[in-house]
N, CA, C and O atoms as a MOPAC input file, in Angstrom:
PM7 MOZYME 1SCF
protein

 N    100.04600 1    92.40100 1   117.74000 1
 C     98.76900 1    91.76300 1   117.96100 1
 C     97.72100 1    92.41700 1   117.07200 1
 O     97.56600 1    93.63800 1   117.09500 1
 N     97.01700 1    91.63900 1   116.30900 1
 C     95.97500 1    92.14200 1   115.41900 1
 C     94.69300 1    92.37400 1   116.18900 1
 O     94.33400 1    91.59600 1   117.07300 1
 N     94.00900 1    93.44700 1   115.84600 1
 C     92.71400 1    93.73300 1   116.43700 1
 C     91.64200 1    93.07600 1   115.59500 1
 O     91.75200 1    93.02700 1   114.37000 1
 N     90.61200 1    92.57400 1   116.23800 1
 C     89.46700 1    92.00300 1   115.52700 1
 C     88.65500 1    93.15500 1   114.98000 1
 O     88.14600 1    93.97700 1   115.74200 1
 N     88.52900 1    93.22200 1   113.65200 1
 C     87.87300 1    94.36400 1   113.02900 1
 C     86.38500 1    94.43200 1   113.32200 1
 O     85.78200 1    95.49300 1   113.16200 1
 N     85.76700 1    93.31500 1   113.75300 1
 C     84.36000 1    93.38200 1   114.11100 1
 C     84.18000 1    94.10100 1   115.44500 1
 O     83.09000 1    94.58800 1   115.74500 1
 N     85.24200 1    94.17100 1   116.24500 1
 C     85.18400 1    94.84000 1   117.53600 1
 C     85.44700 1    96.33400 1   117.43500 1
 O     85.09800 1    97.08000 1   118.35000 1
 N     86.04100 1    96.77800 1   116.36500 1
 C     86.45000 1    98.17500 1   116.24700 1
 C     86.30800 1    98.62800 1   114.79800 1
 O     86.65800 1    97.90300 1   113.86600 1
 N     85.79200 1    99.83200 1   114.63000 1
 C     85.65800 1   100.37400 1   113.26900 1
 C     87.04000 1   100.61100 1   112.67600 1
 O     87.99300 1   100.94200 1   113.38200 1
 N     87.12300 1   100.43600 1   111.37500 1
 C     88.39400 1   100.68300 1   110.68600 1
 C     88.65100 1   102.18100 1   110.62800 1
 O     87.71500 1   102.96900 1   110.49200 1
 N     89.91000 1   102.57400 1   110.72900 1
 C     90.22000 1   104.00800 1   110.63900 1
 C     90.06400 1   104.51200 1   109.21200 1
 O     90.26800 1   103.77100 1   108.25000 1
 N     89.70500 1   105.76800 1   109.09300 1
 C     89.66700 1   106.42100 1   107.78000 1
 C     91.11300 1   106.71300 1   107.38400 1
 O     91.85000 1   107.35700 1   108.13100 1
 N     91.50600 1   106.24300 1   106.22800 1
 C     92.89000 1   106.39900 1   105.76600 1
 C     92.89300 1   107.31400 1   104.55300 1
 O     92.17700 1   107.07900 1   103.58000 1
 N     93.71200 1   108.36400 1   104.62300 1
 C     93.80400 1   109.31100 1   103.52100 1
 C     94.63100 1   108.71300 1   102.38300 1
 O     95.27700 1   107.67800 1   102.54200 1
 N     94.59700 1   109.38000 1   101.24700 1
 C     95.34600 1   108.91000 1   100.08600 1
 C     96.84500 1   108.78900 1   100.39300 1
 O     97.47300 1   107.79600 1   100.02800 1
 N     97.40300 1   109.77400 1   101.04800 1
 C     98.83000 1   109.72500 1   101.39700 1
 C     99.10900 1   108.60000 1   102.39400 1
 O    100.13600 1   107.92800 1   102.30100 1
 N     98.21200 1   108.39900 1   103.32900 1
 C     98.39700 1   107.34100 1   104.32700 1
 C     98.32600 1   105.95700 1   103.68500 1
 O     98.99500 1   105.03100 1   104.14400 1
 N     97.52600 1   105.80400 1   102.63000 1
 C     97.47700 1   104.53100 1   101.90500 1
 C     98.86400 1   104.16300 1   101.37900 1
 O     99.25700 1   102.99700 1   101.41700 1
 N     99.59400 1   105.14400 1   100.89500 1
 C    100.93800 1   104.89400 1   100.34900 1
 C    101.83100 1   104.30600 1   101.44000 1
 O    102.55100 1   103.33600 1   101.20800 1
 N    101.77700 1   104.89600 1   102.61600 1
 C    102.58300 1   104.42100 1   103.74600 1
 C    102.11500 1   103.03000 1   104.18200 1
 O    102.93400 1   102.14700 1   104.43500 1
 N    100.80700 1   102.84200 1   104.26900 1
 C    100.27700 1   101.54200 1   104.70800 1
 C    100.67300 1   100.43000 1   103.74700 1
 O    100.98600 1    99.32400 1   104.18800 1
 N    100.66800 1   100.69600 1   102.44500 1
 C    101.04500 1    99.65600 1   101.47900 1
 C    102.47800 1    99.17800 1   101.72900 1
 O    102.76200 1    97.98300 1   101.64800 1
 N    103.36400 1   100.10500 1   102.02900 1
 C    104.75500 1    99.74100 1   102.32100 1
 C    104.80600 1    98.85200 1   103.55900 1
 O    105.51200 1    97.84400 1   103.57700 1
 N    104.06600 1    99.22200 1   104.57800 1
 C    104.08500 1    98.44200 1   105.82000 1
 C    103.36900 1    97.10100 1   105.67400 1
 O    103.81400 1    96.10600 1   106.24700 1
 N    102.28100 1    97.05300 1   104.92500 1
 C    101.61600 1    95.77000 1   104.70200 1
 C    102.53900 1    94.79900 1   103.98400 1
 O    102.48000 1    93.59000 1   104.20900 1
 N    103.38800 1    95.33300 1   103.12300 1
 C    104.28800 1    94.48400 1   102.35400 1
 C    105.49700 1    94.01600 1   103.16800 1
 O    105.96800 1    92.89400 1   102.97700 1
 N    106.00400 1    94.85500 1   104.07000 1
 C    107.29300 1    94.54100 1   104.69300 1
 C    107.36600 1    94.72800 1   106.20600 1
 O    108.47000 1    94.76500 1   106.74900 1
 N    106.27600 1    94.84500 1   106.88800 1
 C    106.30500 1    95.08800 1   108.34000 1
 C    106.86300 1    93.88000 1   109.08200 1
 O    106.77100 1    92.75100 1   108.60100 1
 N    107.44100 1    94.12200 1   110.25200 1
 C    107.62300 1    95.42000 1   110.90400 1
 C    108.78100 1    96.19000 1   110.28200 1
 O    109.73200 1    95.61400 1   109.75300 1
 N    108.66500 1    97.51700 1   110.36500 1
 C    109.69600 1    98.38500 1   109.79300 1
 C    109.95700 1    99.56700 1   110.71200 1
 O    109.05600 1   100.07200 1   111.38000 1
 N    111.21100 1    99.99300 1   110.72700 1
 C    111.52500 1   101.22600 1   111.44400 1
 C    111.01700 1   102.40900 1   110.63300 1
 O    110.75800 1   102.29600 1   109.43500 1
 N    110.88100 1   103.53300 1   111.30100 1
 C    110.46400 1   104.74700 1   110.60400 1
 C    111.44500 1   105.07700 1   109.48500 1
 O    111.03800 1   105.46400 1   108.39000 1
 N    112.73100 1   104.92300 1   109.76100 1
 C    113.73200 1   105.22200 1   108.73900 1
 C    113.65900 1   104.26200 1   107.55800 1
 O    113.93200 1   104.66000 1   106.42500 1
 N    113.29700 1   103.00400 1   107.80000 1
 C    113.13600 1   102.04300 1   106.71000 1
 C    111.93800 1   102.42700 1   105.84500 1
 O    111.98200 1   102.27400 1   104.62400 1
 N    110.86800 1   102.92300 1   106.46900 1
 C    109.70800 1   103.38100 1   105.70600 1
 C    110.10500 1   104.58000 1   104.84600 1
 O    109.74800 1   104.65000 1   103.67000 1
 N    110.83600 1   105.51200 1   105.42600 1
 C    111.31300 1   106.67900 1   104.67200 1
 C    112.13300 1   106.21700 1   103.47100 1
 O    111.94900 1   106.72300 1   102.36400 1
 N    113.03200 1   105.26700 1   103.68100 1
 C    113.88800 1   104.76800 1   102.60100 1
 C    113.05700 1   104.06200 1   101.53000 1
 O    113.31500 1   104.23300 1   100.33800 1
 N    112.06800 1   103.27400 1   101.93800 1
 C    111.22800 1   102.56000 1   100.97900 1
 C    110.41600 1   103.52400 1   100.12300 1
 O    110.15000 1   103.25100 1    98.95200 1
 N    110.02800 1   104.64100 1   100.70600 1
 C    109.22000 1   105.61700 1    99.97500 1
 C    110.06000 1   106.58500 1    99.14800 1
 O    109.51500 1   107.33500 1    98.33800 1
 N    111.36800 1   106.58000 1    99.34000 1
 C    112.23700 1   107.51800 1    98.62400 1
 C    112.09900 1   107.37500 1    97.11600 1
 O    112.16700 1   108.37500 1    96.40000 1
 N    111.90900 1   106.16700 1    96.61900 1
 C    111.76300 1   105.95900 1    95.18500 1
 C    110.35100 1   106.18400 1    94.68200 1
 O    110.13500 1   106.28100 1    93.47400 1
 N    109.38000 1   106.26900 1    95.59000 1
 C    107.97600 1   106.40000 1    95.20200 1
 C    107.43300 1   107.81200 1    95.33800 1
 O    106.46800 1   108.18200 1    94.66900 1
 N    108.04800 1   108.58800 1    96.19500 1
 C    107.53000 1   109.93700 1    96.43600 1
 C    108.69200 1   110.89500 1    96.65600 1
 O    109.84700 1   110.49000 1    96.79000 1
 N    108.35400 1   112.15900 1    96.68700 1
 C    109.37100 1   113.16700 1    96.97800 1
 C    109.15900 1   113.74900 1    98.37300 1
 O    109.58400 1   114.86600 1    98.66700 1
 N    108.49200 1   112.96800 1    99.22800 1
 C    108.23900 1   113.42000 1   100.59000 1
 C    109.53100 1   113.51500 1   101.38000 1
 O    110.43700 1   112.69500 1   101.23400 1
 N    109.58900 1   114.51100 1   102.19700 1
 C    110.70600 1   114.65700 1   103.12300 1
 C    110.48900 1   113.67700 1   104.27900 1
 O    109.35200 1   113.29600 1   104.55800 1
 N    111.57100 1   113.26200 1   104.95600 1
 C    111.43000 1   112.33700 1   106.08000 1
 C    110.41100 1   112.81400 1   107.12600 1
 O    109.67000 1   112.00500 1   107.68400 1
 N    110.37600 1   114.10900 1   107.38700 1
 C    109.43600 1   114.63400 1   108.38500 1
 C    107.98500 1   114.36100 1   107.97800 1
 O    107.14100 1   114.08700 1   108.83000 1
 N    107.70100 1   114.43600 1   106.68100 1
 C    106.34900 1   114.14800 1   106.18300 1
 C    105.98100 1   112.69400 1   106.46100 1
 O    104.87900 1   112.40700 1   106.92800 1
 N    106.90200 1   111.78000 1   106.17400 1
 C    106.65300 1   110.35500 1   106.41300 1
 C    106.45500 1   110.10900 1   107.90400 1
 O    105.56400 1   109.35500 1   108.29500 1
 N    107.27400 1   110.73400 1   108.73400 1
 C    107.13600 1   110.58300 1   110.18900 1
 C    105.76700 1   111.08900 1   110.65100 1
 O    105.13800 1   110.48500 1   111.52000 1
 N    105.31700 1   112.18300 1   110.07600 1
 C    103.99600 1   112.72200 1   110.41900 1
 C    102.90300 1   111.74000 1   110.02600 1
 O    101.97400 1   111.50500 1   110.79800 1
 N    103.00300 1   111.16900 1   108.84100 1
 C    102.01700 1   110.19200 1   108.39300 1
 C    102.01600 1   108.95400 1   109.29200 1
 O    100.95300 1   108.43200 1   109.62900 1
 N    103.19500 1   108.48900 1   109.67700 1
 C    103.28400 1   107.34800 1   110.59600 1
 C    102.61300 1   107.66500 1   111.93400 1
 O    101.88600 1   106.83800 1   112.48500 1
 N    102.86500 1   108.86300 1   112.44500 1
 C    102.26200 1   109.26200 1   113.72300 1
 C    100.74800 1   109.31300 1   113.60500 1
 O    100.03500 1   108.83200 1   114.48600 1
 N    100.25700 1   109.89400 1   112.51700 1
 C     98.80100 1   109.98100 1   112.31700 1
 C     98.17300 1   108.59400 1   112.23300 1
 O     97.12000 1   108.34900 1   112.82000 1
 N     98.81500 1   107.69700 1   111.51000 1
 C     98.29300 1   106.34000 1   111.38600 1
 C     98.30900 1   105.62600 1   112.73900 1
 O     97.39400 1   104.86200 1   113.04900 1
 N     99.32900 1   105.86900 1   113.53200 1
 C     99.37300 1   105.28800 1   114.87800 1
 C     98.27000 1   105.89200 1   115.74700 1
 O     97.61100 1   105.17400 1   116.50100 1
 N     98.06900 1   107.19300 1   115.64700 1
 C     97.00500 1   107.85200 1   116.42400 1
 C     95.62900 1   107.30800 1   116.05600 1
 O     94.74200 1   107.22600 1   116.90600 1
 N     95.45100 1   106.93800 1   114.79200 1
 C     94.17600 1   106.39300 1   114.32500 1
 C     93.98800 1   104.92200 1   114.69100 1
 O     92.89000 1   104.37900 1   114.56800 1
 N     95.06000 1   104.28600 1   115.13700 1
 C     94.98900 1   102.86300 1   115.46300 1
 C     95.29800 1   101.94600 1   114.29800 1
 O     95.15700 1   100.72900 1   114.41900 1
 N     95.71800 1   102.50400 1   113.16800 1
 C     96.05400 1   101.68700 1   112.00100 1
 C     97.43200 1   101.04200 1   112.16500 1
 O     97.70000 1    99.98600 1   111.59200 1
 N     98.29400 1   101.67700 1   112.94300 1
 C     99.63800 1   101.16600 1   113.20200 1
 C     99.89100 1   101.08800 1   114.69900 1
 O     99.35800 1   101.87500 1   115.48200 1
 N    100.71000 1   100.13000 1   115.07400 1
 C    101.25000 1   100.07500 1   116.43300 1
 C    102.74800 1   100.30300 1   116.29600 1
 O    103.32800 1   100.07700 1   115.23400 1
 N    103.35800 1   100.74800 1   117.37000 1
 C    104.80600 1   100.93800 1   117.31600 1
 C    105.42200 1   100.58300 1   118.65600 1
 O    104.78500 1   100.63700 1   119.70800 1
 N    106.68600 1   100.21800 1   118.56700 1
 C    107.49300 1    99.93100 1   119.74800 1
 C    108.79800 1   100.67900 1   119.59500 1
 O    109.28900 1   100.88200 1   118.48400 1
 N    109.34700 1   101.08000 1   120.70700 1
 C    110.65900 1   101.72600 1   120.65500 1
 C    111.71800 1   100.63600 1   120.75900 1
 O    111.68700 1    99.80400 1   121.66600 1
 N    112.64200 1   100.65600 1   119.82800 1
 C    113.74800 1    99.70700 1   119.81400 1
 C    115.03200 1   100.51600 1   119.75900 1
 O    115.44000 1   100.98500 1   118.69600 1
 N    115.65400 1   100.67400 1   120.89600 1
 C    116.82500 1   101.54900 1   120.96200 1
 C    116.38600 1   102.97600 1   120.73200 1
 O    115.53900 1   103.50200 1   121.45300 1
 N    116.96700 1   103.60000 1   119.72200 1
 C    116.61400 1   104.98900 1   119.39700 1
 C    115.55900 1   105.09600 1   118.30400 1
 O    115.16800 1   106.19800 1   117.91800 1
 N    115.09800 1   103.94800 1   117.80300 1
 C    114.16700 1   103.96600 1   116.68400 1
 C    112.79500 1   103.42300 1   117.08900 1
 O    112.66100 1   102.68600 1   118.06600 1
 N    111.78900 1   103.80500 1   116.31300 1
 C    110.45000 1   103.27200 1   116.46500 1
 C    110.21600 1   102.25000 1   115.36100 1
 O    110.54800 1   102.48600 1   114.20000 1
 N    109.64700 1   101.12400 1   115.73300 1
 C    109.34000 1   100.06000 1   114.78800 1
 C    107.82100 1    99.98000 1   114.66100 1
 O    107.11500 1    99.83900 1   115.66000 1
 N    107.32400 1   100.07200 1   113.42400 1
 C    105.89300 1   100.13300 1   113.15300 1
 C    105.38200 1    98.83000 1   112.55200 1
 O    106.06300 1    98.17600 1   111.76200 1
 N    104.15200 1    98.47000 1   112.95200 1
 C    103.46200 1    97.29900 1   112.41200 1
 C    101.99700 1    97.64200 1   112.19800 1
 O    101.39800 1    98.32900 1   113.02500 1
 N    101.41100 1    97.17400 1   111.10200 1
 C     99.98400 1    97.42100 1   110.85900 1
 C     99.11500 1    96.73100 1   111.91800 1
 O     99.42300 1    95.63000 1   112.37400 1
 N     98.05100 1    97.39000 1   112.28700 1
 C     97.07600 1    96.82900 1   113.21600 1
 C     95.75600 1    96.54300 1   112.52400 1
 O     94.79600 1    96.10200 1   113.15500 1
 N     95.71500 1    96.79400 1   111.23400 1
 C     94.54800 1    96.50700 1   110.41500 1
 C     95.01900 1    95.73500 1   109.19400 1
 O     96.13600 1    95.92800 1   108.71400 1
 N     94.16600 1    94.87100 1   108.70400 1
 C     94.49300 1    94.07300 1   107.52000 1
 C     94.24900 1    94.88900 1   106.25700 1
 O     93.29800 1    95.66700 1   106.18200 1
 N     95.10800 1    94.70600 1   105.27600 1
 C     94.94300 1    95.39600 1   103.99100 1
 C     93.58400 1    95.06200 1   103.38200 1
 O     92.89100 1    95.95100 1   102.88700 1
 N     93.20100 1    93.79100 1   103.41400 1
 C     91.93900 1    93.37600 1   102.79500 1
 C     90.73800 1    94.03100 1   103.48000 1
 O     89.76900 1    94.38800 1   102.80900 1
 N     90.78700 1    94.19200 1   104.80400 1
 C     89.69300 1    94.85500 1   105.51900 1
 C     89.58300 1    96.32000 1   105.10600 1
 O     88.48400 1    96.83000 1   104.89100 1
 N     90.72900 1    96.99200 1   104.99800 1
 C     90.72600 1    98.40700 1   104.60100 1
 C     90.29100 1    98.57100 1   103.14900 1
 O     89.56800 1    99.51200 1   102.82200 1
 N     90.72200 1    97.67100 1   102.28400 1
 C     90.32300 1    97.73200 1   100.88100 1
 C     88.81500 1    97.52900 1   100.74700 1
 O     88.16100 1    98.21700 1    99.96300 1
 N     88.26600 1    96.58700 1   101.51200 1
 C     86.82700 1    96.33100 1   101.45100 1
 C     86.05600 1    97.54700 1   101.95700 1
 O     85.05900 1    97.94000 1   101.35300 1
 N     86.50600 1    98.14300 1   103.05400 1
 C     85.82800 1    99.32400 1   103.60200 1
 C     85.90100 1   100.48600 1   102.62100 1
 O     84.92200 1   101.20800 1   102.43800 1
 N     87.05200 1   100.66700 1   101.99100 1
 C     87.20300 1   101.74100 1   101.01000 1
 C     86.31700 1   101.49200 1    99.80000 1
 O     85.73000 1   102.42700 1    99.25600 1
 N     86.21700 1   100.24100 1    99.37700 1
 C     85.34300 1    99.89000 1    98.26200 1
 C     83.87900 1   100.16900 1    98.58300 1
 O     83.14600 1   100.69600 1    97.74600 1
 N     83.45700 1    99.81900 1    99.78400 1
 C     82.07600 1   100.10800 1   100.19800 1
 C     81.82900 1   101.61000 1   100.23400 1
 O     80.78000 1   102.08500 1    99.79900 1
 N     82.79500 1   102.35100 1   100.75200 1
 C     82.66400 1   103.80300 1   100.82800 1
 C     82.53800 1   104.39500 1    99.41800 1
 O     81.71700 1   105.27900 1    99.17500 1
 N     83.36200 1   103.89400 1    98.49900 1
 C     83.30600 1   104.34500 1    97.10700 1
 C     81.92600 1   104.06300 1    96.50400 1
 O     81.32500 1   104.93900 1    95.88200 1
 N     81.43300 1   102.84500 1    96.69100 1
 C     80.11800 1   102.48800 1    96.14500 1
 C     79.02600 1   103.36900 1    96.72900 1
 O     78.12500 1   103.80200 1    96.01100 1
 N     79.10000 1   103.63500 1    98.02000 1
 C     78.10300 1   104.50300 1    98.65800 1
 C     78.14800 1   105.91100 1    98.07800 1
 O     77.10900 1   106.49400 1    97.76800 1
 N     79.36100 1   106.46000 1    97.93200 1
 C     79.50600 1   107.83500 1    97.44700 1
 C     79.13700 1   107.98100 1    95.98000 1
 O     78.42300 1   108.91200 1    95.60700 1
 N     79.61500 1   107.07300 1    95.15300 1
 C     79.49400 1   107.24900 1    93.71200 1
 C     78.23700 1   106.60000 1    93.13300 1
 O     77.63300 1   107.12900 1    92.20000 1
 N     77.85200 1   105.46200 1    93.68400 1
 C     76.71300 1   104.73400 1    93.12500 1
 C     75.49300 1   104.73600 1    94.05500 1
 O     74.50800 1   104.05000 1    93.78100 1
 N     75.55100 1   105.49100 1    95.13500 1
 C     74.40000 1   105.62400 1    96.01800 1
 C     74.08500 1   104.39800 1    96.84500 1
 O     72.93400 1   104.19200 1    97.22700 1
 N     75.06600 1   103.59500 1    97.12300 1
 C     74.84700 1   102.40400 1    97.94200 1
 C     75.64700 1   101.24000 1    97.40600 1
 O     76.43100 1   101.38800 1    96.46900 1
 N     75.44500 1   100.08000 1    98.00800 1
 C     76.24000 1    98.90800 1    97.61100 1
 C     75.76600 1    98.33100 1    96.27300 1
 O     75.30300 1    97.19300 1    96.20400 1
 N     75.88800 1    99.13000 1    95.22600 1
 C     75.43700 1    98.75100 1    93.88800 1
 C     76.62400 1    98.22300 1    93.08000 1
 O     77.16800 1    98.92700 1    92.22900 1
 N     77.01000 1    97.00400 1    93.35000 1
 C     78.18800 1    96.43200 1    92.71300 1
 C     77.98300 1    96.18600 1    91.21800 1
 O     78.88100 1    96.45700 1    90.42100 1
 N     76.82400 1    95.68200 1    90.83400 1
 C     76.58200 1    95.37900 1    89.42000 1
 C     76.68000 1    96.62300 1    88.53900 1
 O     77.35300 1    96.56700 1    87.51000 1
 N     76.03300 1    97.76000 1    88.89600 1
 C     76.18400 1    98.94800 1    88.04500 1
 C     77.62600 1    99.44300 1    87.96600 1
 O     78.06400 1    99.92200 1    86.92000 1
 N     78.36100 1    99.32900 1    89.06900 1
 C     79.75400 1    99.75800 1    89.05800 1
 C     80.57200 1    98.87800 1    88.11700 1
 O     81.34200 1    99.38500 1    87.30000 1
 N     80.40700 1    97.57200 1    88.23000 1
 C     81.14300 1    96.66500 1    87.34600 1
 C     80.75700 1    96.89900 1    85.89000 1
 O     81.61800 1    96.92000 1    85.01000 1
 N     79.47100 1    97.07300 1    85.63900 1
 C     79.01300 1    97.31700 1    84.26800 1
 C     79.63500 1    98.59500 1    83.71000 1
 O     80.06400 1    98.62700 1    82.55700 1
 N     79.68300 1    99.64200 1    84.52300 1
 C     80.26400 1   100.91100 1    84.07500 1
 C     81.73500 1   100.73100 1    83.70100 1
 O     82.17700 1   101.24500 1    82.67400 1
 N     82.49100 1   100.01100 1    84.51800 1
 C     83.90700 1    99.80300 1    84.22800 1
 C     84.10200 1    98.90900 1    83.00700 1
 O     84.92800 1    99.20300 1    82.14300 1
 N     83.34500 1    97.82100 1    82.93700 1
 C     83.51000 1    96.88100 1    81.82900 1
 C     83.15300 1    97.53800 1    80.49700 1
 O     83.79700 1    97.27100 1    79.48200 1
 N     82.13400 1    98.39300 1    80.49300 1
 C     81.73100 1    99.06200 1    79.26200 1
 C     82.73600 1   100.13000 1    78.82800 1
 O     82.85200 1   100.41400 1    77.63600 1
 N     83.45100 1   100.71400 1    79.76100 1
 C     84.37400 1   101.80500 1    79.44000 1
 C     85.81900 1   101.36400 1    79.25900 1
 O     86.60800 1   102.08600 1    78.64900 1
 N     86.18000 1   100.20500 1    79.77100 1
 C     87.55800 1    99.74000 1    79.72200 1
 C     87.70200 1    98.57200 1    78.75300 1
 O     86.81100 1    97.73000 1    78.65300 1
 N     88.80500 1    98.52400 1    78.05400 1
 C     89.08300 1    97.39400 1    77.16500 1
 C     89.74600 1    96.29800 1    78.00000 1
 O     90.90900 1    96.41600 1    78.38600 1
 N     89.00000 1    95.24400 1    78.27000 1
 C     89.52100 1    94.13800 1    79.06200 1
 C     90.20700 1    93.12400 1    78.16400 1
 O     89.77300 1    92.87300 1    77.03900 1
 N     91.27900 1    92.54800 1    78.67400 1
 C     91.95200 1    91.48000 1    77.93400 1
 C     91.16000 1    90.18900 1    78.12000 1
 O     90.32800 1    90.08600 1    79.02200 1
 N     91.42200 1    89.21900 1    77.27100 1
 C     90.76100 1    87.91500 1    77.40100 1
 C     91.06500 1    87.30600 1    78.76000 1
 O     90.20300 1    86.67100 1    79.36700 1
 N     92.26400 1    87.49200 1    79.22900 1
 C     92.66100 1    86.95300 1    80.54600 1
 C     91.86000 1    87.61800 1    81.66500 1
 O     91.40600 1    86.94000 1    82.58700 1
 N     91.68400 1    88.93500 1    81.59100 1
 C     90.90200 1    89.64200 1    82.60500 1
 C     89.44100 1    89.19300 1    82.59000 1
 O     88.82600 1    89.03900 1    83.64500 1
 N     88.88900 1    88.98400 1    81.39500 1
 C     87.50500 1    88.52100 1    81.27400 1
 C     87.36300 1    87.13400 1    81.89300 1
 O     86.41100 1    86.87400 1    82.63000 1
 N     88.30000 1    86.25300 1    81.59800 1
 C     88.25900 1    84.90600 1    82.18600 1
 C     88.36800 1    84.95800 1    83.70700 1
 O     87.67800 1    84.21800 1    84.40900 1
 N     89.22800 1    85.82500 1    84.21000 1
 C     89.38200 1    85.96800 1    85.65900 1
 C     88.08700 1    86.47300 1    86.29300 1
 O     87.67300 1    85.97600 1    87.34100 1
 N     87.44900 1    87.45300 1    85.66400 1
 C     86.16700 1    87.95600 1    86.17600 1
 C     85.10300 1    86.86100 1    86.15100 1
 O     84.33400 1    86.72800 1    87.10300 1
 N     85.04800 1    86.08400 1    85.08400 1
 C     84.08700 1    84.97800 1    85.00100 1
 C     84.32600 1    83.97100 1    86.11900 1
 O     83.38600 1    83.50200 1    86.75900 1
 N     85.59800 1    83.64700 1    86.34500 1
 C     85.94200 1    82.68900 1    87.40000 1
 C     85.49600 1    83.19900 1    88.76200 1
 O     84.93200 1    82.45000 1    89.56000 1
 N     85.75100 1    84.46800 1    89.02200 1
 C     85.37500 1    85.05600 1    90.30900 1
 C     83.85300 1    85.06400 1    90.45600 1
 O     83.32500 1    84.69200 1    91.50400 1
 N     83.15600 1    85.48600 1    89.41100 1
 C     81.70000 1    85.54200 1    89.47400 1
 C     81.07600 1    84.15400 1    89.58500 1
 O     80.08800 1    83.98000 1    90.29800 1
 N     81.63600 1    83.17000 1    88.89400 1
 C     81.11200 1    81.80600 1    89.01000 1
 C     81.29500 1    81.27400 1    90.43400 1
 O     80.43700 1    80.56200 1    90.95600 1
 N     82.40900 1    81.62300 1    91.04400 1
 C     82.65400 1    81.19800 1    92.42900 1
 C     81.77400 1    81.91500 1    93.42900 1
 O     81.51200 1    81.39100 1    94.51200 1
 N     81.31100 1    83.10900 1    93.08500 1
 C     80.47000 1    83.90400 1    93.99900 1
 C     79.00200 1    83.63900 1    93.79200 1
 O     78.18200 1    84.06000 1    94.60800 1
 N     78.63700 1    82.94200 1    92.70800 1
 C     77.23000 1    82.70100 1    92.40500 1
 C     76.62300 1    81.73100 1    93.40700 1
 O     77.26600 1    80.76000 1    93.80700 1
 N     75.35700 1    81.99900 1    93.82300 1
 C     74.69900 1    81.04800 1    94.71500 1
 C     74.41700 1    79.74400 1    93.96800 1
 O     74.08800 1    79.75600 1    92.78200 1
 N     74.55000 1    78.63700 1    94.66700 1
 C     74.35400 1    77.32600 1    94.03600 1
 C     72.89600 1    76.99500 1    93.86700 1
 O     72.56100 1    75.92900 1    93.35200 1

């Protein structure tokens, strides 16, 4: 069951926890052992580390779990898009002193070599977001 994010603040997710959440957002529900196996190619974490991260995420309310036989099955309780938006806002607040999206975009566009396809995609997104 998904929680309505307007009713509850999103949990703070650490960098390591993001790695675990991405696996679960992509393939949930998953057993703890399936998460360990999925992360085996991405990290050198020991199974105990992954289990600790799963427990922390459950304690924070980011994951729910059920016992199925001898295993725990985990499912996200927060949407990836909600967490990404909250993290983006937090980044803007910390680095740009508030929700200053234009200066952030300008800084990235000026420093990064964008492909023609990326420029077209940005134009499309901005045209769709423009007030009529």
